[in-house]
VOLO-131756 format. One record per residue (C-alpha): y, z, x. Coordinates in Angstrom, 2 decimals. Last residue first. Layout:
! residues N
@Y Y; Z Z; X X
...
! end
This chain:
! residues 301
@Y 27.71; Z 25.37; X 11.72
@Y 23.39; Z 25.59; X 12.77
@Y 21.43; Z 25.56; X 9.67
@Y 18.68; Z 28.09; X 8.51
@Y 21.44; Z 30.91; X 8.01
@Y 19.56; Z 32.59; X 5.19
@Y 22.63; Z 31.46; X 3.00
@Y 22.47; Z 28.14; X 4.22
@Y 18.86; Z 27.56; X 2.99
@Y 19.22; Z 28.79; X 0.14
@Y 22.63; Z 26.50; X -0.24
@Y 20.58; Z 24.29; X 0.80
@Y 17.61; Z 24.01; X -1.71
@Y 20.37; Z 24.97; X -4.53
@Y 21.72; Z 21.54; X -4.06
@Y 18.87; Z 19.46; X -3.93
@Y 18.10; Z 21.16; X -7.30
@Y 21.47; Z 19.94; X -8.71
@Y 21.30; Z 17.09; X -7.68
@Y 17.17; Z 16.42; X -9.62
@Y 18.32; Z 17.91; X -12.67
@Y 14.91; Z 17.84; X -13.98
@Y 13.31; Z 14.56; X -16.39
@Y 12.29; Z 13.04; X -13.38
@Y 12.60; Z 9.31; X -13.30
@Y 14.70; Z 8.67; X -10.77
@Y 13.38; Z 11.03; X -8.32
@Y 9.98; Z 9.46; X -9.38
@Y 12.19; Z 5.98; X -8.23
@Y 13.14; Z 7.37; X -5.43
@Y 9.79; Z 8.91; X -4.26
@Y 8.24; Z 5.65; X -4.32
@Y 10.76; Z 4.35; X -2.50
@Y 10.47; Z 6.89; X 0.44
@Y 6.46; Z 6.43; X -0.22
@Y 6.78; Z 2.86; X 0.39
@Y 9.38; Z 2.92; X 3.67
@Y 6.96; Z 5.41; X 5.13
@Y 4.08; Z 3.02; X 4.63
@Y 6.37; Z -0.14; X 6.28
@Y 7.00; Z 1.89; X 8.99
@Y 3.44; Z 3.65; X 10.15
@Y 2.32; Z 1.00; X 12.62
@Y -1.30; Z 1.02; X 13.72
@Y -1.72; Z 1.76; X 17.03
@Y -2.76; Z -0.58; X 20.03
@Y 0.91; Z -1.84; X 20.33
@Y 1.53; Z -4.75; X 19.22
@Y 1.62; Z -3.72; X 15.76
@Y 0.52; Z -4.87; X 12.48
@Y 0.38; Z -1.73; X 9.77
@Y 1.58; Z -4.05; X 6.15
@Y 0.75; Z -1.46; X 3.40
@Y -1.95; Z -2.12; X 0.34
@Y -0.43; Z -0.07; X -2.87
@Y -3.35; Z 1.10; X -5.32
@Y -2.03; Z 2.57; X -8.50
@Y -4.64; Z 3.79; X -10.77
@Y -7.17; Z 3.91; X -7.61
@Y -10.67; Z 3.53; X -7.69
@Y -10.31; Z 0.05; X -5.78
@Y -7.67; Z 1.46; X -2.99
@Y -9.21; Z 4.64; X -2.28
@Y -12.16; Z 2.26; X -0.86
@Y -9.92; Z 0.00; X 1.16
@Y -10.19; Z -3.30; X -0.56
@Y -6.48; Z -3.88; X -1.19
@Y -5.76; Z -3.32; X 2.38
@Y -3.61; Z -0.88; X 4.49
@Y -3.90; Z 2.10; X 2.75
@Y -1.74; Z 4.47; X 0.10
@Y -3.77; Z 5.50; X -3.76
@Y -2.04; Z 6.96; X -6.48
@Y -5.32; Z 8.14; X -8.14
@Y -5.31; Z 10.18; X -12.10
@Y -7.20; Z 12.86; X -12.23
@Y -10.42; Z 12.15; X -14.95
@Y -12.87; Z 14.12; X -13.15
@Y -15.07; Z 11.48; X -11.75
@Y -11.56; Z 10.03; X -10.36
@Y -10.51; Z 12.99; X -8.50
@Y -14.19; Z 13.05; X -7.04
@Y -13.76; Z 9.66; X -5.90
@Y -10.51; Z 10.22; X -4.18
@Y -11.36; Z 13.37; X -2.76
@Y -14.75; Z 11.76; X -1.18
@Y -12.71; Z 9.32; X -0.31
@Y -10.33; Z 11.37; X 2.18
@Y -13.04; Z 13.43; X 3.31
@Y -14.75; Z 10.25; X 4.41
@Y -11.25; Z 9.34; X 6.53
@Y -11.42; Z 5.29; X 6.32
@Y -10.97; Z 3.42; X 9.78
@Y -8.78; Z 2.09; X 8.92
@Y -5.60; Z 3.67; X 6.72
@Y -5.69; Z 6.65; X 4.61
@Y -3.34; Z 8.43; X 1.70
@Y -4.01; Z 9.69; X -1.31
@Y -1.80; Z 11.03; X -4.00
@Y -3.54; Z 13.23; X -6.54
@Y -1.96; Z 13.22; X -9.90
@Y -2.38; Z 16.56; X -12.46
@Y -2.69; Z 16.28; X -15.98
@Y -6.12; Z 15.09; X -16.22
@Y -7.27; Z 18.59; X -14.35
@Y -7.27; Z 19.42; X -10.79
@Y -9.27; Z 22.64; X -9.56
@Y -11.98; Z 20.44; X -8.00
@Y -9.42; Z 18.62; X -5.90
@Y -8.22; Z 21.35; X -4.31
@Y -11.73; Z 22.37; X -2.85
@Y -12.24; Z 18.42; X -2.29
@Y -9.95; Z 18.67; X -0.03
@Y -11.06; Z 21.26; X 2.48
@Y -10.71; Z 25.20; X 2.98
@Y -6.79; Z 26.23; X 2.07
@Y -3.89; Z 24.46; X 0.55
@Y -5.96; Z 21.19; X 1.41
@Y -3.74; Z 19.76; X 0.16
@Y -0.03; Z 19.34; X 0.32
@Y 1.62; Z 20.24; X -3.48
@Y 4.48; Z 18.94; X -5.45
@Y 5.49; Z 19.99; X -8.93
@Y 8.97; Z 21.27; X -7.79
@Y 10.71; Z 17.96; X -7.62
@Y 14.47; Z 17.83; X -5.70
@Y 13.94; Z 19.31; X -2.36
@Y 9.85; Z 19.55; X -2.90
@Y 10.56; Z 15.48; X -2.36
@Y 11.17; Z 15.80; X 1.14
@Y 8.55; Z 18.23; X 2.32
@Y 5.99; Z 16.43; X 0.23
@Y 6.36; Z 12.87; X 1.61
@Y 6.93; Z 14.55; X 5.16
@Y 3.83; Z 16.61; X 4.85
@Y 1.70; Z 13.09; X 3.64
@Y 3.41; Z 10.78; X 6.07
@Y 2.51; Z 13.51; X 9.01
@Y -1.10; Z 13.70; X 7.83
@Y -1.99; Z 9.79; X 7.69
@Y -2.54; Z 9.45; X 11.28
@Y -5.31; Z 12.56; X 10.93
@Y -5.59; Z 13.56; X 7.39
@Y -3.56; Z 12.88; X 3.78
@Y -3.32; Z 14.81; X 1.01
@Y -0.90; Z 15.22; X -1.64
@Y -1.07; Z 16.40; X -5.15
@Y 1.43; Z 16.76; X -7.54
@Y 0.94; Z 19.06; X -10.13
@Y 1.75; Z 19.23; X -13.93
@Y 2.34; Z 15.32; X -12.97
@Y 5.51; Z 13.75; X -15.07
@Y 7.44; Z 12.64; X -11.67
@Y 4.03; Z 11.84; X -10.21
@Y 2.60; Z 9.70; X -12.81
@Y 5.84; Z 8.07; X -13.24
@Y 6.62; Z 7.08; X -9.83
@Y 3.36; Z 5.13; X -10.34
@Y 4.20; Z 3.20; X -13.28
@Y 7.92; Z 2.41; X -11.85
@Y 6.11; Z 1.51; X -9.03
@Y 3.41; Z -0.76; X -10.45
@Y 6.15; Z -1.82; X -12.57
@Y 8.74; Z -2.96; X -9.41
@Y 5.91; Z -5.02; X -7.84
@Y 5.78; Z -4.57; X -3.53
@Y 4.76; Z -7.35; X -2.59
@Y 8.25; Z -8.78; X -0.81
@Y 8.85; Z -5.63; X 0.09
@Y 5.99; Z -4.89; X 2.13
@Y 6.11; Z -8.26; X 3.85
@Y 9.87; Z -7.57; X 5.06
@Y 8.66; Z -4.29; X 5.96
@Y 6.01; Z -5.32; X 8.29
@Y 7.57; Z -8.56; X 9.08
@Y 10.89; Z -6.08; X 10.98
@Y 8.45; Z -3.67; X 12.25
@Y 6.07; Z -6.42; X 13.38
@Y 9.18; Z -7.81; X 15.12
@Y 10.92; Z -5.17; X 17.00
@Y 7.95; Z -4.18; X 18.59
@Y 7.59; Z -7.33; X 19.73
@Y 11.24; Z -7.90; X 20.73
@Y 10.68; Z -4.55; X 22.68
@Y 7.76; Z -5.51; X 24.41
@Y 9.14; Z -8.90; X 25.85
@Y 12.10; Z -6.86; X 27.13
@Y 10.28; Z -4.12; X 28.51
@Y 8.05; Z -7.42; X 30.10
@Y 11.31; Z -9.02; X 31.26
@Y 14.83; Z -9.19; X 29.06
@Y 14.41; Z -12.26; X 27.90
@Y 13.14; Z -11.32; X 24.57
@Y 16.29; Z -9.69; X 23.86
@Y 17.22; Z -13.04; X 23.40
@Y 14.33; Z -14.19; X 21.50
@Y 14.63; Z -11.76; X 19.28
@Y 18.19; Z -12.41; X 18.26
@Y 17.69; Z -15.83; X 18.38
@Y 15.10; Z -15.52; X 15.83
@Y 16.67; Z -12.92; X 13.10
@Y 19.75; Z -15.15; X 13.66
@Y 17.33; Z -17.78; X 12.15
@Y 16.81; Z -16.11; X 8.80
@Y 13.41; Z -16.88; X 7.37
@Y 13.07; Z -19.40; X 5.21
@Y 14.03; Z -18.98; X 1.65
@Y 10.03; Z -18.45; X -1.08
@Y 9.89; Z -21.39; X -3.76
@Y 7.28; Z -23.54; X -1.61
@Y 5.54; Z -20.65; X -0.47
@Y 5.03; Z -19.52; X -4.75
@Y 4.10; Z -22.85; X -5.31
@Y 1.75; Z -23.05; X -2.29
@Y -0.21; Z -19.33; X -3.08
@Y -0.44; Z -20.41; X -7.12
@Y -2.29; Z -23.34; X -5.97
@Y -5.11; Z -21.86; X -3.73
@Y -7.33; Z -21.26; X -6.24
@Y -6.83; Z -24.62; X -7.94
@Y -7.26; Z -26.60; X -4.22
@Y -10.90; Z -23.87; X -4.06
@Y -12.52; Z -24.88; X -7.13
@Y -13.22; Z -24.74; X -10.65
@Y -11.49; Z -21.09; X -11.15
@Y -12.57; Z -18.10; X -12.65
@Y -12.69; Z -15.38; X -10.32
@Y -16.28; Z -15.89; X -8.34
@Y -15.30; Z -19.87; X -8.93
@Y -12.52; Z -19.27; X -6.13
@Y -15.00; Z -17.06; X -4.25
@Y -17.77; Z -19.47; X -4.13
@Y -15.57; Z -22.35; X -2.68
@Y -14.42; Z -20.51; X -0.21
@Y -18.34; Z -19.55; X 0.72
@Y -17.94; Z -23.31; X 0.50
@Y -16.11; Z -23.48; X 3.53
@Y -18.19; Z -21.09; X 6.15
@Y -17.22; Z -17.91; X 7.13
@Y -15.40; Z -15.89; X 9.59
@Y -12.12; Z -15.46; X 8.12
@Y -10.29; Z -17.56; X 10.61
@Y -12.78; Z -20.08; X 10.07
@Y -12.87; Z -20.41; X 6.77
@Y -8.84; Z -20.34; X 6.65
@Y -9.46; Z -23.09; X 9.42
@Y -11.48; Z -25.22; X 7.20
@Y -9.88; Z -24.60; X 3.86
@Y -6.64; Z -25.61; X 5.70
@Y -4.05; Z -23.05; X 6.19
@Y -0.37; Z -22.73; X 5.28
@Y -0.69; Z -21.34; X 1.75
@Y -3.83; Z -18.67; X 2.03
@Y -2.54; Z -18.04; X 5.27
@Y 0.24; Z -15.87; X 3.56
@Y -2.96; Z -13.41; X 1.89
@Y -3.55; Z -12.32; X 5.11
@Y -5.55; Z -8.70; X 3.92
@Y -6.69; Z -10.13; X -0.02
@Y -7.52; Z -13.34; X 1.52
@Y -9.53; Z -11.84; X 4.76
@Y -11.01; Z -9.52; X 2.28
@Y -12.03; Z -12.59; X 0.08
@Y -13.27; Z -14.17; X 2.65
@Y -15.66; Z -10.86; X 4.09
@Y -16.62; Z -10.32; X 0.02
@Y -17.83; Z -13.93; X -0.36
@Y -20.13; Z -13.69; X 3.24
@Y -21.56; Z -9.89; X 1.53
@Y -22.12; Z -11.29; X -2.00
@Y -19.67; Z -10.45; X -4.93
@Y -19.65; Z -7.85; X -7.49
@Y -18.21; Z -5.52; X -5.72
@Y -14.80; Z -7.64; X -4.97
@Y -14.18; Z -8.95; X -8.54
@Y -11.53; Z -6.28; X -9.42
@Y -9.69; Z -7.07; X -6.27
@Y -10.47; Z -10.74; X -6.22
@Y -8.48; Z -10.65; X -10.18
@Y -5.43; Z -8.52; X -8.23
@Y -5.14; Z -11.05; X -5.81
@Y -4.85; Z -14.24; X -8.06
@Y -2.54; Z -12.41; X -10.02
@Y -0.73; Z -11.40; X -7.29
@Y -0.55; Z -15.39; X -6.38
@Y 0.59; Z -16.08; X -9.65
@Y -0.87; Z -18.63; X -12.10
@Y -4.01; Z -16.29; X -12.86
@Y -4.14; Z -16.44; X -16.12
@Y -6.52; Z -19.62; X -16.81
@Y -7.75; Z -19.36; X -13.96
@Y -9.43; Z -15.87; X -15.50
@Y -8.54; Z -12.07; X -14.53
@Y -10.79; Z -10.15; X -13.70
@Y -11.24; Z -6.89; X -16.19
@Y -9.65; Z -3.47; X -16.73
@Y -6.63; Z -4.30; X -13.73
@Y -5.72; Z -1.97; X -10.97
@Y -1.99; Z -1.16; X -11.32
@Y -0.64; Z -3.42; X -8.33
@Y 0.56; Z -3.14; X -4.42
! end
């Protein structure tokens, strides 16, 4: 989760894991396919860097160990050990996981097949939420929220599994802010994007396998100078790479489908920031929204 940097970060300034990941993201398109494969694995599994040997990390990424050295040098480090140092340093400063959670997961895991599934789902969701908030950058959230709150029109785009997320984000936001629109309104997404100006913002969501219409809409928006806030599942997602602010959310799940728990948490947090930064009287807008519905008999007494 970061604002896309303008230039590659060198080893002189990449003293945090986030800075190293930012540098990899910026340099990604200039890398060879094998180095890209290594970088992709690191970007998607940053927690493995501190605890894995170079050989085991290379094996997990499906590359040779010297490819990791080339990857490190591509972002200004002299070697892989220098590259890994920020990850190790931050891992040593991280508090251990809560033992009570481990005991709870173990206890529900003893309930037979469904107990094991319950424990697996609970662990995956908790891990996804913890990972999300551990890696979120408050300044990036505020920057994205300010774009959304100050935009002439905040256009929210999601299709497939991302559509319910986009629709709910738009619906809830519209209770407090009057500049939200879910697209496409008619036709296809690029029809709406073609009418946007740099005073608007495009909030785009897509998860692997990435939908072509979302990628095309983001590319058109960037070409038109429209700021893009992207939500996806990888720093190398095509919409994150071209975004003004890009957020990568964990989607791990023991279920055959990706989890949307972390994506929902991110969108709710982003909306909270947008509401907090809005120049409008948000409380009055929400009260009026509910009063209108009460007068129309929408709510059950």
